[in-house]
C-alpha positions in Angstrom: 77.8 62.0 116.8 80.9 61.1 114.8 82.0 57.5 115.2 85.4 56.1 114.4 85.5 52.3 114.0 88.4 50.1 113.3 89.6 46.7 114.2 89.7 46.7 117.9 89.1 50.5 118.1 85.8 52.2 118.6 85.4 55.8 119.7 82.7 58.4 119.3 83.0 62.2 119.6 80.4 64.8 120.0 80.0 67.0 116.9 80.8 70.1 118.8 84.5 69.0 119.1 84.7 69.1 115.3 82.4 72.1 114.5 83.9 74.6 116.9 87.6 74.2 115.7 86.3 74.2 112.1 84.5 77.5 112.7 87.6 79.0 114.3 89.8 77.9 111.4 87.4 79.4 108.8 87.2 82.7 110.7 91.0 82.9 110.9 91.4 82.2 107.2 88.8 84.8 106.4 90.5 87.4 108.6 93.9 86.7 107.0 92.5 86.9 103.5 90.7 90.2 104.4 93.9 91.7 105.7 95.9 90.6 102.7 93.4 92.0 100.2 93.1 95.3 102.2 96.9 95.6 102.3 97.2 95.1 98.5 94.4 97.5 97.7 95.9 100.1 100.1 99.3 99.8 98.3 97.7 100.2 94.9 95.7 103.2 96.1 98.9 104.9 97.5 100.7 104.3 94.1 97.8 105.8 92.2 97.7 108.8 94.6 101.5 109.4 94.2 101.1 109.2 90.4 98.2 111.6 90.5 100.2 114.1 92.6 103.2 113.8 90.2 100.9 114.5 87.2 99.3 117.4 89.1 102.7 118.9 89.9 103.9 118.4 86.3 100.7 120.0 85.0 101.1 123.0 87.3 104.7 123.6 86.1 103.7 123.4 82.4 100.7 125.7 82.8 102.2 128.6 84.8 106.0 128.6 84.9 107.0 131.2 87.4 110.4 132.7 87.3 112.2 132.4 90.6 112.4 135.7 92.3 116.0 136.8 92.5 117.6 139.3 94.9 117.8 142.8 93.5 121.3 143.8 92.6 122.9 146.5 94.7 125.1 149.2 93.3 
């Protein structure tokens, strides 16, 4: 039991009224933190993937430059 005492004021609350809201707040903070970290990691992963794709395309162009096929000229 939690007891609050003061001059002319006495009250007691069952611990469950303090523990349950505390658990709910901790769970909500944990969920928000998880979503924030997941979002940041996802953005970083997307940037790395884009950079990897750009490097791969750049490497493909340097290794095998293909001339663009043109239309044959008619006489």
